[in-house]
Short mmCIF file of the C-alpha atoms (twelve columns), coordinates in Angstrom:
data_MODEL
# 
_entry.id   MODEL 
# 
loop_
_atom_site.group_PDB 
_atom_site.id 
_atom_site.type_symbol 
_atom_site.label_atom_id 
_atom_site.label_alt_id 
_atom_site.label_comp_id 
_atom_site.label_asym_id 
_atom_site.label_seq_id 
_atom_site.Cartn_x 
_atom_site.Cartn_y 
_atom_site.Cartn_z 
_atom_site.pdbx_PDB_model_num 
ATOM 1   C CA . MET A 1   24.431 -50.261 36.986  1 
ATOM 2   C CA . THR A 2   20.899 -49.626 38.179  1 
ATOM 3   C CA . THR A 3   19.836 -46.890 35.740  1 
ATOM 4   C CA . ASP A 4   17.727 -48.293 32.911  1 
ATOM 5   C CA . VAL A 5   18.897 -47.235 29.466  1 
ATOM 6   C CA . THR A 6   16.311 -45.929 26.999  1 
ATOM 7   C CA . ILE A 7   17.279 -46.089 23.334  1 
ATOM 8   C CA . ILE A 8   15.293 -44.232 20.693  1 
ATOM 9   C CA . GLY A 9   15.684 -46.045 17.358  1 
ATOM 10  C CA . ALA A 10  16.039 -49.729 16.430  1 
ATOM 11  C CA . GLY A 11  18.559 -49.366 13.638  1 
ATOM 12  C CA . LEU A 12  21.843 -51.246 13.583  1 
ATOM 13  C CA . GLY A 13  23.544 -48.901 16.043  1 
ATOM 14  C CA . GLY A 14  20.755 -48.857 18.602  1 
ATOM 15  C CA . LEU A 15  20.351 -52.630 18.458  1 
ATOM 16  C CA . THR A 16  24.099 -53.231 18.813  1 
ATOM 17  C CA . LEU A 17  24.065 -51.069 21.931  1 
ATOM 18  C CA . ALA A 18  21.054 -52.943 23.292  1 
ATOM 19  C CA . ARG A 19  22.745 -56.292 22.692  1 
ATOM 20  C CA . VAL A 20  26.005 -55.285 24.424  1 
ATOM 21  C CA . LEU A 21  24.042 -53.902 27.374  1 
ATOM 22  C CA . HIS A 22  22.021 -57.116 27.575  1 
ATOM 23  C CA . LEU A 23  25.210 -59.192 27.626  1 
ATOM 24  C CA . ASN A 24  26.410 -57.084 30.541  1 
ATOM 25  C CA . GLY A 25  23.185 -57.350 32.513  1 
ATOM 26  C CA . ILE A 26  22.195 -53.701 32.074  1 
ATOM 27  C CA . PRO A 27  18.432 -53.100 31.708  1 
ATOM 28  C CA . VAL A 28  17.563 -51.553 28.347  1 
ATOM 29  C CA . THR A 29  14.497 -50.725 26.295  1 
ATOM 30  C CA . VAL A 30  14.460 -49.709 22.627  1 
ATOM 31  C CA . HIS A 31  11.610 -47.578 21.261  1 
ATOM 32  C CA . GLU A 32  11.108 -47.716 17.497  1 
ATOM 33  C CA . ALA A 33  8.713  -45.704 15.325  1 
ATOM 34  C CA . GLU A 34  8.117  -48.512 12.832  1 
ATOM 35  C CA . PRO A 35  5.100  -50.662 13.714  1 
ATOM 36  C CA . SER A 36  6.930  -53.977 13.238  1 
ATOM 37  C CA . PRO A 37  10.289 -55.407 12.110  1 
ATOM 38  C CA . ALA A 38  8.818  -56.058 8.653   1 
ATOM 39  C CA . ALA A 39  7.176  -52.656 8.216   1 
ATOM 40  C CA . ARG A 40  9.571  -51.598 5.450   1 
ATOM 41  C CA . ALA A 41  12.514 -52.833 3.434   1 
ATOM 42  C CA . GLN A 42  15.807 -52.309 5.237   1 
ATOM 43  C CA . GLY A 43  18.000 -51.339 2.287   1 
ATOM 44  C CA . GLY A 44  20.572 -53.235 0.300   1 
ATOM 45  C CA . MET A 45  23.943 -54.771 0.974   1 
ATOM 46  C CA . LEU A 46  26.512 -53.573 3.482   1 
ATOM 47  C CA . ASP A 47  30.228 -54.247 3.474   1 
ATOM 48  C CA . ILE A 48  31.146 -54.898 7.098   1 
ATOM 49  C CA . HIS A 49  34.585 -53.491 7.839   1 
ATOM 50  C CA . GLU A 50  37.248 -55.390 9.722   1 
ATOM 51  C CA . ASP A 51  38.161 -52.363 11.877  1 
ATOM 52  C CA . THR A 52  34.671 -51.118 12.774  1 
ATOM 53  C CA . GLY A 53  31.612 -53.241 12.017  1 
ATOM 54  C CA . GLN A 54  33.231 -56.611 12.643  1 
ATOM 55  C CA . PRO A 55  34.650 -55.695 16.086  1 
ATOM 56  C CA . ALA A 56  31.235 -54.283 16.987  1 
ATOM 57  C CA . LEU A 57  29.558 -57.568 16.116  1 
ATOM 58  C CA . ALA A 58  32.240 -59.434 18.067  1 
ATOM 59  C CA . ALA A 59  31.453 -57.288 21.115  1 
ATOM 60  C CA . ALA A 60  27.811 -58.248 20.603  1 
ATOM 61  C CA . GLY A 61  28.773 -61.938 20.530  1 
ATOM 62  C CA . LEU A 62  27.374 -62.353 17.024  1 
ATOM 63  C CA . THR A 63  30.410 -63.099 14.860  1 
ATOM 64  C CA . GLU A 64  29.279 -66.614 14.007  1 
ATOM 65  C CA . GLU A 65  25.779 -65.450 13.087  1 
ATOM 66  C CA . PHE A 66  27.243 -62.631 10.996  1 
ATOM 67  C CA . ARG A 67  29.504 -65.042 9.106   1 
ATOM 68  C CA . GLY A 68  26.453 -67.111 8.248   1 
ATOM 69  C CA . LEU A 69  24.976 -64.116 6.396   1 
ATOM 70  C CA . VAL A 70  28.015 -63.338 4.230   1 
ATOM 71  C CA . LEU A 71  27.293 -63.509 0.493   1 
ATOM 72  C CA . ALA A 72  30.179 -65.281 -1.213  1 
ATOM 73  C CA . GLY A 73  31.776 -63.460 -4.125  1 
ATOM 74  C CA . ARG A 74  30.176 -60.093 -3.432  1 
ATOM 75  C CA . GLN A 75  33.475 -58.337 -2.653  1 
ATOM 76  C CA . ALA A 76  34.196 -58.410 -6.379  1 
ATOM 77  C CA . VAL A 77  34.357 -54.900 -7.808  1 
ATOM 78  C CA . ARG A 78  34.537 -53.411 -11.266 1 
ATOM 79  C CA . VAL A 79  34.716 -49.925 -12.754 1 
ATOM 80  C CA . LEU A 80  33.189 -49.212 -16.160 1 
ATOM 81  C CA . ASP A 81  33.498 -46.273 -18.470 1 
ATOM 82  C CA . THR A 82  30.211 -44.747 -19.585 1 
ATOM 83  C CA . ASP A 83  30.486 -46.635 -22.891 1 
ATOM 84  C CA . GLY A 84  30.604 -49.938 -21.021 1 
ATOM 85  C CA . THR A 85  34.359 -50.491 -21.304 1 
ATOM 86  C CA . VAL A 86  35.673 -52.345 -18.258 1 
ATOM 87  C CA . LEU A 87  38.490 -50.258 -16.782 1 
ATOM 88  C CA . PHE A 88  39.041 -52.231 -13.589 1 
ATOM 89  C CA . ASP A 89  37.871 -55.691 -12.583 1 
ATOM 90  C CA . LYS A 90  38.814 -57.440 -9.353  1 
ATOM 91  C CA . ALA A 91  37.380 -60.802 -8.413  1 
ATOM 92  C CA . ASP A 92  36.507 -61.765 -4.853  1 
ATOM 93  C CA . ASP A 93  39.313 -64.136 -3.914  1 
ATOM 94  C CA . GLY A 94  38.118 -64.538 -0.346  1 
ATOM 95  C CA . THR A 95  40.904 -62.476 1.210   1 
ATOM 96  C CA . GLY A 96  39.086 -59.134 1.420   1 
ATOM 97  C CA . GLY A 97  38.322 -57.583 4.789   1 
ATOM 98  C CA . ARG A 98  34.863 -56.242 3.990   1 
ATOM 99  C CA . PRO A 99  32.417 -59.127 3.493   1 
ATOM 100 C CA . GLU A 100 28.981 -58.203 2.179   1 
ATOM 101 C CA . VAL A 101 25.679 -58.964 3.901   1 
ATOM 102 C CA . GLN A 102 22.092 -57.856 3.459   1 
ATOM 103 C CA . ARG A 103 21.226 -55.029 5.854   1 
ATOM 104 C CA . GLY A 104 17.827 -56.503 6.730   1 
ATOM 105 C CA . GLU A 105 19.328 -59.875 7.596   1 
ATOM 106 C CA . LEU A 106 21.962 -58.237 9.780   1 
ATOM 107 C CA . ARG A 107 19.304 -56.276 11.623  1 
ATOM 108 C CA . GLN A 108 17.346 -59.480 12.166  1 
ATOM 109 C CA . ILE A 109 20.182 -61.321 13.903  1 
ATOM 110 C CA . LEU A 110 20.505 -58.362 16.263  1 
ATOM 111 C CA . LEU A 111 16.772 -58.412 16.960  1 
ATOM 112 C CA . ASP A 112 16.828 -62.179 17.510  1 
ATOM 113 C CA . SER A 113 19.646 -61.784 20.041  1 
ATOM 114 C CA . LEU A 114 17.532 -59.628 22.374  1 
ATOM 115 C CA . PRO A 115 14.962 -60.825 24.903  1 
ATOM 116 C CA . ALA A 116 11.348 -60.551 23.818  1 
ATOM 117 C CA . GLY A 117 9.918  -57.141 24.611  1 
ATOM 118 C CA . THR A 118 13.236 -55.286 24.501  1 
ATOM 119 C CA . VAL A 119 12.110 -53.441 21.376  1 
ATOM 120 C CA . ARG A 120 8.805  -51.584 21.643  1 
ATOM 121 C CA . TRP A 121 7.378  -51.131 18.147  1 
ATOM 122 C CA . GLY A 122 5.125  -48.308 16.998  1 
ATOM 123 C CA . ARG A 123 6.707  -45.897 19.477  1 
ATOM 124 C CA . LYS A 124 7.504  -42.784 17.474  1 
ATOM 125 C CA . ALA A 125 9.231  -40.120 19.543  1 
ATOM 126 C CA . ALA A 126 7.538  -36.771 19.023  1 
ATOM 127 C CA . GLY A 127 9.586  -34.689 21.446  1 
ATOM 128 C CA . VAL A 128 12.036 -34.819 24.319  1 
ATOM 129 C CA . ARG A 129 12.564 -32.393 27.200  1 
ATOM 130 C CA . ALA A 130 15.049 -32.138 30.044  1 
ATOM 131 C CA . LEU A 131 13.702 -32.472 33.584  1 
ATOM 132 C CA . GLY A 132 16.961 -31.712 35.377  1 
ATOM 133 C CA . GLY A 133 19.351 -33.963 37.217  1 
ATOM 134 C CA . GLY A 134 20.122 -35.944 34.066  1 
ATOM 135 C CA . ARG A 135 16.529 -37.094 33.663  1 
ATOM 136 C CA . HIS A 136 14.532 -36.625 30.458  1 
ATOM 137 C CA . GLU A 137 10.929 -37.049 29.388  1 
ATOM 138 C CA . VAL A 138 10.139 -38.560 26.006  1 
ATOM 139 C CA . THR A 139 6.717  -37.885 24.471  1 
ATOM 140 C CA . PHE A 140 5.513  -40.310 21.819  1 
ATOM 141 C CA . ALA A 141 3.186  -39.683 18.889  1 
ATOM 142 C CA . ASP A 142 0.347  -41.509 20.647  1 
ATOM 143 C CA . GLY A 143 0.533  -39.035 23.543  1 
ATOM 144 C CA . SER A 144 2.198  -41.406 26.008  1 
ATOM 145 C CA . THR A 145 5.343  -40.380 27.874  1 
ATOM 146 C CA . LEU A 146 8.227  -41.917 29.744  1 
ATOM 147 C CA . VAL A 147 10.944 -40.558 32.003  1 
ATOM 148 C CA . THR A 148 14.457 -41.966 31.820  1 
ATOM 149 C CA . GLY A 149 17.715 -41.424 33.611  1 
ATOM 150 C CA . LEU A 150 19.841 -42.350 30.617  1 
ATOM 151 C CA . LEU A 151 18.653 -41.534 27.101  1 
ATOM 152 C CA . VAL A 152 20.394 -42.507 23.849  1 
ATOM 153 C CA . GLY A 153 19.399 -41.001 20.533  1 
ATOM 154 C CA . ALA A 154 19.926 -43.672 17.896  1 
ATOM 155 C CA . ASP A 155 17.127 -42.203 15.800  1 
ATOM 156 C CA . GLY A 156 18.940 -41.254 12.636  1 
ATOM 157 C CA . ALA A 157 19.305 -38.149 10.508  1 
ATOM 158 C CA . TRP A 158 16.270 -36.300 11.850  1 
ATOM 159 C CA . SER A 159 16.826 -37.257 15.464  1 
ATOM 160 C CA . ARG A 160 14.340 -35.985 18.057  1 
ATOM 161 C CA . VAL A 161 16.994 -36.424 20.746  1 
ATOM 162 C CA . ARG A 162 19.767 -34.387 19.073  1 
ATOM 163 C CA . PRO A 163 18.282 -30.951 19.981  1 
ATOM 164 C CA . LEU A 164 18.993 -31.713 23.641  1 
ATOM 165 C CA . LEU A 165 22.684 -31.570 22.774  1 
ATOM 166 C CA . SER A 166 23.155 -29.619 19.572  1 
ATOM 167 C CA . ASP A 167 21.542 -27.020 17.329  1 
ATOM 168 C CA . ALA A 168 23.030 -28.688 14.225  1 
ATOM 169 C CA . THR A 169 20.633 -29.908 11.534  1 
ATOM 170 C CA . PRO A 170 21.388 -31.952 8.415   1 
ATOM 171 C CA . GLU A 171 21.968 -30.009 5.220   1 
ATOM 172 C CA . TYR A 172 21.488 -31.170 1.650   1 
ATOM 173 C CA . THR A 173 24.787 -32.244 0.110   1 
ATOM 174 C CA . GLY A 174 23.879 -31.126 -3.412  1 
ATOM 175 C CA . LYS A 175 23.367 -34.676 -4.596  1 
ATOM 176 C CA . SER A 176 20.624 -37.303 -4.557  1 
ATOM 177 C CA . VAL A 177 20.424 -40.919 -5.625  1 
ATOM 178 C CA . VAL A 178 17.565 -42.697 -7.329  1 
ATOM 179 C CA . GLU A 179 17.173 -46.331 -6.325  1 
ATOM 180 C CA . THR A 180 16.036 -49.158 -8.594  1 
ATOM 181 C CA . TYR A 181 15.835 -52.971 -8.438  1 
ATOM 182 C CA . LEU A 182 16.073 -55.583 -11.191 1 
ATOM 183 C CA . PHE A 183 15.009 -59.100 -10.189 1 
ATOM 184 C CA . ASP A 184 16.253 -62.481 -11.474 1 
ATOM 185 C CA . ALA A 185 18.799 -60.484 -13.420 1 
ATOM 186 C CA . PRO A 186 20.749 -63.173 -15.320 1 
ATOM 187 C CA . VAL A 187 17.501 -64.413 -16.898 1 
ATOM 188 C CA . ARG A 188 15.440 -61.232 -17.202 1 
ATOM 189 C CA . HIS A 189 18.205 -58.622 -17.570 1 
ATOM 190 C CA . PRO A 190 21.273 -60.473 -18.878 1 
ATOM 191 C CA . ALA A 191 23.078 -57.430 -20.307 1 
ATOM 192 C CA . ALA A 192 22.792 -55.457 -17.075 1 
ATOM 193 C CA . ALA A 193 23.737 -58.532 -15.046 1 
ATOM 194 C CA . ALA A 194 26.860 -59.051 -17.163 1 
ATOM 195 C CA . ALA A 195 27.828 -55.395 -16.738 1 
ATOM 196 C CA . VAL A 196 27.464 -55.469 -12.960 1 
ATOM 197 C CA . GLY A 197 29.273 -58.776 -12.537 1 
ATOM 198 C CA . GLY A 198 29.304 -60.789 -9.339  1 
ATOM 199 C CA . GLY A 199 29.717 -57.970 -6.843  1 
ATOM 200 C CA . SER A 200 29.706 -54.178 -7.161  1 
ATOM 201 C CA . MET A 201 29.970 -52.017 -10.270 1 
ATOM 202 C CA . MET A 202 30.409 -48.293 -10.646 1 
ATOM 203 C CA . ALA A 203 30.565 -45.867 -13.530 1 
ATOM 204 C CA . LEU A 204 30.710 -42.099 -13.341 1 
ATOM 205 C CA . ALA A 205 30.956 -38.839 -15.215 1 
ATOM 206 C CA . PRO A 206 30.887 -35.281 -13.845 1 
ATOM 207 C CA . GLY A 207 27.685 -34.897 -11.838 1 
ATOM 208 C CA . ARG A 208 26.385 -38.352 -12.801 1 
ATOM 209 C CA . GLU A 209 27.100 -41.864 -11.586 1 
ATOM 210 C CA . ILE A 210 25.708 -45.349 -11.502 1 
ATOM 211 C CA . PHE A 211 26.541 -47.694 -8.668  1 
ATOM 212 C CA . ALA A 212 25.053 -51.187 -8.529  1 
ATOM 213 C CA . HIS A 213 25.569 -54.461 -6.754  1 
ATOM 214 C CA . ARG A 214 24.317 -58.009 -6.988  1 
ATOM 215 C CA . GLU A 215 22.287 -58.951 -3.950  1 
ATOM 216 C CA . ARG A 216 20.922 -62.283 -2.815  1 
ATOM 217 C CA . ASP A 217 18.862 -64.224 -5.392  1 
ATOM 218 C CA . ASP A 218 20.561 -62.396 -8.304  1 
ATOM 219 C CA . THR A 219 18.793 -59.122 -7.614  1 
ATOM 220 C CA . LEU A 220 20.537 -56.044 -8.992  1 
ATOM 221 C CA . HIS A 221 20.210 -53.011 -6.737  1 
ATOM 222 C CA . ALA A 222 21.214 -49.759 -8.429  1 
ATOM 223 C CA . TYR A 223 21.769 -46.199 -7.259  1 
ATOM 224 C CA . LEU A 224 21.755 -43.469 -9.915  1 
ATOM 225 C CA . GLY A 225 23.556 -40.452 -8.518  1 
ATOM 226 C CA . LEU A 226 22.821 -36.940 -9.779  1 
ATOM 227 C CA . ALA A 227 24.369 -33.722 -8.509  1 
ATOM 228 C CA . GLU A 228 21.280 -31.533 -8.769  1 
ATOM 229 C CA . SER A 229 19.299 -29.227 -6.488  1 
ATOM 230 C CA . LEU A 230 16.246 -30.329 -4.568  1 
ATOM 231 C CA . ASP A 231 14.185 -28.060 -6.827  1 
ATOM 232 C CA . TRP A 232 15.429 -30.022 -9.842  1 
ATOM 233 C CA . PHE A 233 14.177 -33.259 -8.317  1 
ATOM 234 C CA . ASP A 234 10.887 -31.620 -7.298  1 
ATOM 235 C CA . ALA A 235 10.182 -31.207 -11.020 1 
ATOM 236 C CA . VAL A 236 10.395 -34.991 -11.555 1 
ATOM 237 C CA . ASP A 237 7.060  -36.737 -11.054 1 
ATOM 238 C CA . PHE A 238 8.053  -39.739 -8.955  1 
ATOM 239 C CA . ALA A 239 4.359  -40.516 -8.482  1 
ATOM 240 C CA . ASP A 240 4.449  -41.660 -12.120 1 
ATOM 241 C CA . PRO A 241 7.160  -44.377 -12.103 1 
ATOM 242 C CA . ALA A 242 7.439  -44.692 -15.878 1 
ATOM 243 C CA . ALA A 243 7.704  -40.952 -16.406 1 
ATOM 244 C CA . ALA A 244 10.222 -40.573 -13.592 1 
ATOM 245 C CA . ALA A 245 12.391 -43.409 -14.950 1 
ATOM 246 C CA . ALA A 246 12.329 -41.869 -18.418 1 
ATOM 247 C CA . ARG A 247 13.258 -38.455 -17.039 1 
ATOM 248 C CA . ILE A 248 16.192 -39.803 -15.022 1 
ATOM 249 C CA . ALA A 249 17.326 -41.953 -17.959 1 
ATOM 250 C CA . ARG A 250 17.617 -38.834 -20.140 1 
ATOM 251 C CA . GLU A 251 20.365 -37.644 -17.818 1 
ATOM 252 C CA . PHE A 252 22.392 -40.671 -18.888 1 
ATOM 253 C CA . ASP A 253 21.931 -40.279 -22.655 1 
ATOM 254 C CA . GLY A 254 24.917 -41.703 -24.495 1 
ATOM 255 C CA . TRP A 255 25.813 -44.177 -21.750 1 
ATOM 256 C CA . ALA A 256 25.985 -47.863 -22.692 1 
ATOM 257 C CA . PRO A 257 22.553 -49.530 -22.885 1 
ATOM 258 C CA . GLU A 258 23.589 -52.223 -20.414 1 
ATOM 259 C CA . LEU A 259 24.125 -49.411 -17.897 1 
ATOM 260 C CA . THR A 260 20.987 -47.418 -18.634 1 
ATOM 261 C CA . GLU A 261 18.979 -50.649 -18.389 1 
ATOM 262 C CA . LEU A 262 19.492 -50.303 -14.647 1 
ATOM 263 C CA . ILE A 263 17.061 -47.366 -14.961 1 
ATOM 264 C CA . THR A 264 14.843 -48.206 -17.905 1 
ATOM 265 C CA . GLY A 265 14.582 -51.937 -17.175 1 
ATOM 266 C CA . ALA A 266 13.905 -51.654 -13.446 1 
ATOM 267 C CA . ASP A 267 11.256 -53.925 -11.963 1 
ATOM 268 C CA . THR A 268 10.373 -51.338 -9.333  1 
ATOM 269 C CA . GLY A 269 9.567  -47.668 -9.626  1 
ATOM 270 C CA . PRO A 270 12.487 -45.313 -9.040  1 
ATOM 271 C CA . VAL A 271 12.790 -44.081 -5.454  1 
ATOM 272 C CA . LEU A 272 14.388 -40.727 -4.687  1 
ATOM 273 C CA . ARG A 273 16.919 -40.554 -1.829  1 
ATOM 274 C CA . PRO A 274 18.211 -37.019 -1.200  1 
ATOM 275 C CA . LEU A 275 21.561 -37.075 0.599   1 
ATOM 276 C CA . TYR A 276 22.027 -34.977 3.715   1 
ATOM 277 C CA . ALA A 277 24.916 -34.541 6.137   1 
ATOM 278 C CA . LEU A 278 25.708 -32.969 9.472   1 
ATOM 279 C CA . PRO A 279 28.692 -30.606 9.641   1 
ATOM 280 C CA . ALA A 280 32.005 -32.479 9.567   1 
ATOM 281 C CA . GLY A 281 33.377 -32.725 13.076  1 
ATOM 282 C CA . HIS A 282 29.941 -32.326 14.678  1 
ATOM 283 C CA . ARG A 283 30.242 -32.443 18.462  1 
ATOM 284 C CA . TRP A 284 28.536 -31.121 21.584  1 
ATOM 285 C CA . GLU A 285 29.215 -30.289 25.210  1 
ATOM 286 C CA . ARG A 286 28.490 -32.991 27.765  1 
ATOM 287 C CA . VAL A 287 24.865 -32.932 28.910  1 
ATOM 288 C CA . PRO A 288 24.020 -35.226 31.850  1 
ATOM 289 C CA . GLY A 289 21.942 -38.284 31.070  1 
ATOM 290 C CA . VAL A 290 21.899 -38.186 27.260  1 
ATOM 291 C CA . THR A 291 24.060 -38.955 24.235  1 
ATOM 292 C CA . LEU A 292 23.825 -39.865 20.541  1 
ATOM 293 C CA . LEU A 293 25.125 -42.541 18.208  1 
ATOM 294 C CA . GLY A 294 25.135 -43.298 14.498  1 
ATOM 295 C CA . ASP A 295 23.533 -40.847 12.063  1 
ATOM 296 C CA . ALA A 296 22.031 -38.898 14.937  1 
ATOM 297 C CA . ALA A 297 25.602 -38.034 15.966  1 
ATOM 298 C CA . HIS A 298 27.519 -37.894 12.686  1 
ATOM 299 C CA . LEU A 299 25.364 -38.132 9.561   1 
ATOM 300 C CA . LEU A 300 27.745 -38.448 6.602   1 
ATOM 301 C CA . PRO A 301 27.304 -38.472 2.842   1 
ATOM 302 C CA . PRO A 302 27.517 -42.114 1.679   1 
ATOM 303 C CA . ASN A 303 31.155 -43.210 1.936   1 
ATOM 304 C CA . GLY A 304 30.789 -46.798 3.126   1 
ATOM 305 C CA . GLU A 305 31.253 -45.886 6.788   1 
ATOM 306 C CA . GLY A 306 27.814 -45.009 8.158   1 
ATOM 307 C CA . ALA A 307 26.403 -48.378 9.241   1 
ATOM 308 C CA . ASN A 308 29.792 -49.612 10.417  1 
ATOM 309 C CA . LEU A 309 30.324 -46.520 12.539  1 
ATOM 310 C CA . ALA A 310 26.833 -46.784 14.015  1 
ATOM 311 C CA . MET A 311 27.465 -50.344 15.148  1 
ATOM 312 C CA . LEU A 312 30.862 -49.422 16.563  1 
ATOM 313 C CA . ASP A 313 29.282 -46.471 18.391  1 
ATOM 314 C CA . GLY A 314 26.745 -48.838 19.930  1 
ATOM 315 C CA . ALA A 315 29.353 -51.380 20.967  1 
ATOM 316 C CA . GLU A 316 31.680 -48.740 22.422  1 
ATOM 317 C CA . LEU A 317 28.907 -47.026 24.368  1 
ATOM 318 C CA . GLY A 318 27.725 -50.354 25.737  1 
ATOM 319 C CA . ARG A 319 31.226 -51.280 26.843  1 
ATOM 320 C CA . ALA A 320 31.757 -47.866 28.441  1 
ATOM 321 C CA . LEU A 321 28.560 -48.197 30.468  1 
ATOM 322 C CA . ALA A 322 29.575 -51.698 31.563  1 
ATOM 323 C CA . ALA A 323 33.020 -50.423 32.583  1 
ATOM 324 C CA . HIS A 324 31.533 -47.674 34.790  1 
ATOM 325 C CA . PRO A 325 28.613 -49.462 36.486  1 
ATOM 326 C CA . GLY A 326 28.185 -46.857 39.221  1 
ATOM 327 C CA . ASP A 327 28.959 -43.769 37.179  1 
ATOM 328 C CA . PRO A 328 27.070 -43.423 33.883  1 
ATOM 329 C CA . GLU A 329 28.357 -39.862 33.443  1 
ATOM 330 C CA . ALA A 330 31.926 -41.120 33.437  1 
ATOM 331 C CA . ALA A 331 30.866 -43.688 30.834  1 
ATOM 332 C CA . LEU A 332 29.260 -41.060 28.586  1 
ATOM 333 C CA . THR A 333 32.289 -38.793 28.928  1 
ATOM 334 C CA . ALA A 334 34.660 -41.597 27.927  1 
ATOM 335 C CA . TYR A 335 32.422 -42.647 25.039  1 
ATOM 336 C CA . GLU A 336 32.140 -39.142 23.585  1 
ATOM 337 C CA . ALA A 337 35.872 -38.506 23.978  1 
ATOM 338 C CA . ALA A 338 36.468 -41.346 21.517  1 
ATOM 339 C CA . LEU A 339 33.356 -40.738 19.395  1 
ATOM 340 C CA . PHE A 340 34.192 -37.204 18.265  1 
ATOM 341 C CA . PRO A 341 37.637 -37.835 16.735  1 
ATOM 342 C CA . ARG A 342 36.453 -41.143 15.257  1 
ATOM 343 C CA . SER A 343 33.522 -39.552 13.448  1 
ATOM 344 C CA . ALA A 344 35.649 -36.582 12.344  1 
ATOM 345 C CA . ARG A 345 38.136 -38.972 10.731  1 
ATOM 346 C CA . ALA A 346 35.335 -40.834 8.984   1 
ATOM 347 C CA . ALA A 347 34.018 -37.588 7.508   1 
ATOM 348 C CA . THR A 348 37.312 -37.036 5.688   1 
ATOM 349 C CA . LEU A 349 37.925 -40.577 4.496   1 
ATOM 350 C CA . GLY A 350 38.782 -41.030 0.834   1 
ATOM 351 C CA . GLY A 351 39.274 -44.373 -0.796  1 
ATOM 352 C CA . PRO A 352 37.176 -46.212 -3.375  1 
ATOM 353 C CA . ASP A 353 33.865 -44.742 -2.204  1 
ATOM 354 C CA . ALA A 354 34.927 -41.121 -1.961  1 
ATOM 355 C CA . HIS A 355 33.812 -40.325 -5.520  1 
ATOM 356 C CA . ARG A 356 30.207 -40.873 -4.536  1 
ATOM 357 C CA . THR A 357 30.033 -37.675 -2.510  1 
ATOM 358 C CA . ASP A 358 31.519 -35.258 -5.060  1 
ATOM 359 C CA . PRO A 359 31.745 -36.637 -8.593  1 
ATOM 360 C CA . ASP A 360 32.596 -33.227 -10.077 1 
ATOM 361 C CA . ASN A 361 35.959 -33.289 -8.333  1 
ATOM 362 C CA . GLY A 362 37.157 -36.538 -9.889  1 
ATOM 363 C CA . THR A 363 37.246 -38.564 -13.050 1 
ATOM 364 C CA . ILE A 364 36.789 -42.213 -13.840 1 
ATOM 365 C CA . HIS A 365 40.561 -42.478 -14.098 1 
ATOM 366 C CA . ASP A 366 40.939 -41.099 -10.558 1 
ATOM 367 C CA . LEU A 367 38.609 -43.835 -9.390  1 
ATOM 368 C CA . VAL A 368 40.597 -46.555 -11.132 1 
ATOM 369 C CA . ALA A 369 43.803 -45.129 -9.672  1 
ATOM 370 C CA . ALA A 370 42.287 -45.295 -6.195  1 
ATOM 371 C CA . PHE A 371 41.557 -48.988 -6.633  1 
ATOM 372 C CA . THR A 372 44.917 -49.838 -8.148  1 
ATOM 373 C CA . GLY A 373 46.954 -47.785 -5.695  1 
ATOM 374 C CA . GLU A 374 48.394 -45.628 -8.446  1 
ATOM 375 C CA . ALA A 375 46.883 -42.336 -7.251  1 
# 
């Protein structure tokens, strides 16, 4: 294949694609808006699924490196009632198929696997236009441009590449999460640490939930979910961390103190994360010379699938391009034919994480039943 591949976005999906292309001798460049790999925190833990994320990493030749990142014991899971009663508690016995790793560390092994200069930092795409014949021009925020014969939008929820293919835009799901961190938890926050346990913990009530997990170095990373409008959150002054934490904590009045400590005892200011999604089953007609992967293609409410799907998208697209070295359009057609039904299935997945997207439609007992197989 002689056409260079241009990827917009150095997230997990874009980097997996770049790695698979590199292994197959296909020239590739990744353009990333962030100024450096360390420009911002990369999020918390990810459970890497045996049917999606793990095969993607195998295609990238990084299984051994991935295994070296796995945090032992983090597949443990427990469900608590709002009064702190433990309703379900499963230890990590080492047989689970979804080992946990830190997102930032996973991204780093992908970056380290690429030749120097593959990723161009500080290259924020400002716009993209079609030139005809499958060629596209990308304009960057600094005014520079490039023309490419094969463009991949791996640039997330607010993709600049997506408008070439689709008029769809993400819509607010009706729910947001507020993120907090508690450091050195067993020493500084023993009650919260005991409640969370060695892996993940969740507790929920209609319209409210707390999900937390124990990261590396005994850090507790919590997500407080609230089914409220964007206007409701606009009235919370997140510029004043103490006031914002107090306001969010009031929404959990009556919950056990070891749970609310994940808000009131946080060592960082609360960070608001509104949740958006593309329409379920989002797809587009084939447009020569361009495609999408990851959140740019199928942004979902959090259900445990997003990062895994992005990596699988990248691996599958890379393999398709390698399998059709003289015909990139055939490769893109084959890739999208598998992408659309795969992402549509993911949008309807239930399971242990399904409660996170619509807590009003379930109860804590439904969640326990999902884990125990008694639903």
